[in-house]
C-alpha positions as CSV (number, residue, x, y, z in Angstrom):
1,M,25.0,-1.9,-5.4
2,S,21.9,-1.6,-7.3
3,E,19.2,-4.8,-8.1
4,L,17.2,-4.5,-11.7
5,Y,13.5,-5.2,-11.6
6,T,11.2,-6.1,-13.8
7,I,7.2,-6.1,-12.8
8,T,4.5,-7.8,-15.2
9,Y,0.9,-6.7,-14.1
10,Q,-2.0,-8.6,-15.6
11,A,-5.9,-7.8,-15.0
12,E,-8.6,-9.3,-17.3
13,N,-12.2,-8.4,-16.0
14,A,-15.3,-10.2,-17.6
15,Y,-18.8,-8.8,-17.5
16,D,-22.6,-10.3,-17.3
17,Y,-23.8,-8.8,-20.4
18,P,-21.9,-6.3,-23.5
19,V,-20.6,-2.7,-21.5
20,V,-21.8,-0.4,-23.8
21,E,-18.5,2.3,-22.5
22,S,-16.1,2.0,-20.0
23,S,-13.3,3.5,-18.5
24,W,-10.3,2.6,-16.4
25,Q,-7.6,3.9,-14.4
26,F,-4.5,2.6,-13.0
27,L,-2.1,2.9,-9.9
28,I,0.1,0.6,-10.8
29,I,3.5,2.4,-11.7
30,P,6.8,1.8,-9.7
31,E,7.3,5.6,-7.7
32,E,10.4,7.6,-8.7
33,N,12.1,8.4,-5.5
34,A,16.0,8.7,-4.8
35,S,16.4,4.6,-4.3
36,Q,14.0,3.6,-7.8
37,S,14.8,5.4,-11.0
38,K,12.3,6.3,-13.2
39,P,10.8,3.1,-14.1
40,R,9.9,2.1,-18.1
41,I,6.6,1.6,-19.2
42,R,4.3,-1.0,-21.8
43,F,0.9,-1.3,-21.3
44,T,-1.5,-2.9,-23.0
45,S,-5.4,-4.0,-23.7
46,S,-6.5,-6.8,-25.3
47,E,-9.2,-4.0,-27.0
48,G,-6.2,-1.8,-28.4
49,S,-7.4,1.1,-26.4
50,P,-5.8,4.6,-26.4
51,W,-4.3,5.0,-22.6
52,E,-2.7,8.1,-21.2
53,L,-0.8,9.3,-18.2
54,S,-2.1,11.2,-15.5
55,E,-2.0,11.8,-12.0
56,N,-4.0,11.0,-8.8
57,G,-4.8,14.0,-6.0
58,F,-1.6,12.6,-4.2
59,G,0.7,13.5,-7.0
60,F,1.2,9.7,-7.9
61,P,1.3,8.7,-11.9
62,V,-1.9,6.4,-12.7
63,I,-3.0,5.1,-16.8
64,R,-6.1,6.2,-17.7
65,I,-7.8,4.0,-20.9
66,R,-11.1,4.4,-21.9
67,N,-13.4,2.1,-24.0
68,R,-15.9,3.5,-26.0
69,H,-17.4,0.6,-27.7
70,S,-19.4,-2.9,-26.4
71,L,-17.1,-5.6,-25.0
72,E,-18.3,-8.9,-22.1
73,S,-14.5,-8.3,-21.5
74,I,-11.0,-7.5,-21.9
75,R,-7.7,-7.8,-20.7
76,F,-4.6,-5.6,-19.6
77,E,-1.0,-6.1,-19.2
78,A,1.9,-4.0,-18.0
79,E,4.9,-4.4,-17.5
80,F,7.6,-1.7,-15.6
81,S,11.6,-2.1,-15.5
82,L,13.6,0.2,-13.1
83,T,17.1,-0.3,-10.9
84,K,16.9,0.0,-7.7
85,Q,19.5,1.0,-4.7
86,V,20.1,-1.4,-1.5
87,V,17.9,0.5,1.1
88,N,19.1,0.2,4.4
89,P,16.5,1.0,6.7
90,F,18.8,2.1,9.6
91,D,21.0,4.5,7.3
92,F,20.2,7.5,9.9
93,D,22.0,9.3,13.0
94,P,20.8,7.2,16.2
95,E,21.6,9.9,17.9
96,L,18.2,11.4,16.2
97,L,15.6,9.3,17.9
98,E,13.3,10.5,20.4
99,P,11.4,9.2,23.2
100,Y,7.4,8.1,22.5
101,E,6.0,11.9,24.4
102,P,2.7,11.7,23.3
103,Q,2.5,15.7,24.5
104,R,4.7,16.9,21.9
105,L,3.5,15.3,19.3
106,G,-0.2,16.2,20.3
107,Q,1.1,19.3,19.8
108,L,-1.0,21.8,17.1
109,P,1.7,22.6,14.4
110,F,2.9,19.3,14.0
111,R,-0.7,17.8,13.7
112,M,-1.9,20.5,10.9
113,R,1.7,18.9,9.3
114,F,0.7,15.6,9.1
115,D,-3.4,16.4,8.9
116,N,-3.9,13.5,6.7
117,F,-1.3,11.2,7.7
118,L,-2.9,11.4,11.5
119,K,-7.0,12.0,11.0
120,S,-8.9,7.7,11.5
121,T,-10.8,7.1,8.1
122,P,-13.6,4.3,7.9
123,L,-10.8,1.7,7.7
124,T,-8.0,2.5,10.3
125,C,-10.8,3.7,12.9
126,L,-10.6,1.7,15.7
127,A,-13.9,1.4,18.0
128,A,-13.4,2.6,22.0
129,G,-11.4,-0.1,24.3
130,A,-10.7,-2.4,21.5
131,P,-7.9,-4.9,22.8
132,V,-5.1,-3.7,20.6
133,F,-1.2,-2.7,21.5
134,S,-0.4,0.1,23.6
135,F,2.6,2.5,23.1
136,D,5.3,2.4,26.4
137,P,6.1,5.9,27.5
138,G,9.5,5.1,28.6
139,T,10.3,4.0,25.3
140,G,11.8,5.5,21.7
141,I,9.2,5.9,19.2
142,L,11.2,3.5,16.8
143,E,11.4,0.7,19.6
144,N,7.6,1.2,19.4
145,L,7.0,1.4,16.1
146,Q,9.5,-2.4,15.7
147,A,6.9,-3.3,18.6
148,L,3.4,-2.8,17.3
149,N,4.8,-4.2,13.9
150,A,5.2,-7.8,15.5
151,W,2.4,-7.3,17.7
152,V,0.1,-7.1,14.5
153,F,2.7,-9.7,12.4
154,N,1.4,-12.4,16.0
155,D,-2.2,-11.3,16.1
156,L,-3.0,-11.5,12.9
157,K,-3.1,-14.7,11.2
158,Y,-2.5,-14.7,6.9
159,T,-5.4,-15.8,5.6
160,A,-6.7,-14.9,1.8
161,G,-10.6,-14.4,1.2
162,I,-11.4,-13.7,4.3
163,T,-11.4,-10.5,4.4
164,H,-12.6,-7.7,1.2
165,V,-11.6,-3.9,0.2
166,D,-14.0,-3.0,2.9
167,T,-13.3,-4.7,5.4
168,T,-13.3,-2.7,9.2
169,L,-10.6,-2.8,12.1
170,E,-14.1,-3.5,14.2
171,E,-14.9,-7.2,12.1
172,L,-10.5,-7.9,11.7
173,L,-10.4,-8.0,15.2
174,V,-13.1,-9.9,15.0
175,L,-11.7,-12.8,12.3
176,R,-7.4,-12.0,13.7
177,K,-7.3,-13.2,10.3
178,G,-6.2,-10.9,6.4
179,V,-4.2,-9.7,3.6
180,C,-1.4,-7.1,3.5
181,Q,-4.1,-4.6,3.9
182,D,-5.7,-5.5,6.4
183,F,-1.9,-6.3,9.1
184,A,-1.2,-2.2,7.5
185,H,-4.9,-0.7,8.0
186,L,-4.4,-2.0,11.5
187,F,-1.0,-0.4,12.1
188,I,-2.2,2.7,10.9
189,G,-4.9,3.1,13.4
190,I,-2.9,2.1,16.1
191,A,0.0,4.2,15.5
192,R,-2.2,7.0,14.1
193,A,-3.9,6.7,18.1
194,H,-0.6,7.6,19.8
195,G,-0.1,10.6,17.3
196,I,2.0,8.8,15.4
197,P,1.6,9.8,12.0
198,A,1.3,6.8,9.2
199,R,0.2,6.6,5.6
200,Y,-0.8,3.4,4.0
201,V,2.2,2.3,0.7
202,S,1.0,-0.2,-1.9
203,G,3.6,-1.9,-4.0
204,Y,5.2,-5.1,-5.1
205,L,7.5,-7.4,-3.0
206,H,10.1,-9.1,-4.1
207,Q,9.4,-12.6,-3.0
208,G,12.0,-14.3,-3.7
209,M,13.1,-14.2,0.0
210,G,10.2,-16.0,1.1
211,F,7.9,-13.3,2.1
212,F,4.4,-13.7,3.1
213,G,2.4,-12.1,0.4
214,D,-0.1,-13.0,-2.7
215,A,0.0,-12.8,-6.8
216,Q,-1.2,-9.3,-6.3
217,M,0.5,-5.7,-5.1
218,H,1.5,-5.6,-2.0
219,A,0.5,-3.0,1.0
220,W,2.9,-2.0,4.3
221,V,2.9,1.1,6.1
222,E,4.5,4.9,6.2
223,A,5.5,5.8,10.0
224,F,6.9,9.2,10.6
225,L,9.8,9.8,13.3
226,P,10.7,13.6,14.3
227,E,13.6,14.3,13.1
228,V,14.2,10.8,11.0
229,G,11.3,11.5,8.0
230,W,9.4,8.4,7.0
231,L,10.1,4.7,7.5
232,G,8.3,1.6,6.2
233,F,7.6,-1.1,8.0
234,D,5.7,-4.3,6.9
235,P,3.6,-5.9,10.1
236,T,2.8,-8.6,7.0
237,N,6.5,-10.0,7.3
238,N,7.5,-8.3,10.7
239,I,10.2,-6.9,8.9
240,M,11.4,-2.9,7.5
241,A,10.6,-2.1,4.2
242,A,13.6,-2.6,2.2
243,T,15.2,-2.9,-1.2
244,N,12.5,-5.9,-1.7
245,H,9.9,-3.2,-1.7
246,I,8.9,-1.3,-4.9
247,K,6.7,1.5,-3.6
248,V,4.1,2.5,-5.8
249,A,2.4,4.8,-3.9
250,H,0.7,6.0,-0.8
251,G,-2.1,7.6,0.8
252,R,-4.4,7.9,3.6
253,D,-5.8,4.1,3.3
254,Y,-6.2,1.0,0.7
255,N,-8.9,3.6,-1.1
256,D,-6.7,6.1,-1.7
257,C,-4.1,3.6,-3.4
258,A,-6.2,1.5,-5.1
259,P,-4.5,-0.4,-8.4
260,L,-7.5,-0.1,-10.4
261,K,-11.3,2.2,-10.4
262,G,-13.2,1.9,-12.9
263,V,-16.3,2.9,-14.6
264,V,-18.8,0.7,-16.9
265,Y,-22.2,1.6,-18.6
266,G,-23.9,-1.5,-19.0
267,P,-26.4,-3.9,-17.1
268,G,-24.7,-7.5,-14.9
269,G,-22.2,-8.2,-12.8
270,N,-18.4,-8.3,-13.1
271,R,-15.5,-10.4,-12.3
272,S,-11.8,-9.4,-12.0
273,R,-8.5,-11.8,-11.5
274,H,-5.1,-9.6,-11.2
275,Q,-1.9,-11.4,-11.9
276,V,1.6,-10.0,-10.5
277,Q,5.2,-10.9,-11.6
278,V,8.3,-9.6,-9.9
279,A,11.3,-10.7,-11.3
280,S,15.0,-9.0,-9.9
281,Q,18.8,-9.6,-10.8
282,Q,22.4,-7.4,-9.7
């Protein structure tokens, strides 16, 4: 069985003064992978500016657009349609699961292989002595990660407008409130501190099942389990990533997966609005 998904992404930028020249990069195209078909893409802007496809540093497709004339605002709309196979996150041999053994995870070949997703970043760095979740050496890696998923879900309260894209874990652990990117960063910081490779994932979540999330893009985590591979965890909802999670990209943290980056030439500030709608049918 498969699901047909239609995703609509809308963004609007407004500027205090006319912008002389501008360019943008959108990391919003669903990934083509084993469970997701190659998406059909429709992209337009209110200025009719031409666009092109490229790749970011992690090999994910991005839409690049450049505007060469003065403007005070611009609107973008993208629509993607794709099919996704039903995903069972536990579709592996349970005998492959290993106990949590820090000394084995700390071996140099393993750390070199996953160096990008074991290093702390400014958004995933835990302060020494921070009051966070501790792994149980007597329990399996998957059980520890599921317990971490639940701990982050219960420790933070989903609250929009409290944090921002540069909020650190030190600030988050004082606030105990945030949105999906904060939940993901905390999970990643703790997993990496225990030697588990973890990467930030951006994408879309079909919220017809009542999941936490907002009308923008969603964030979750993929953690690597030896002998099993990468598994998805959504600490915002305390679930494993499955059919309702439509992946766009992964990276070390939010900065690698920001849906929109831009460069504008002109004085003054700007305001942005984003909206996402996800619809599905069997």
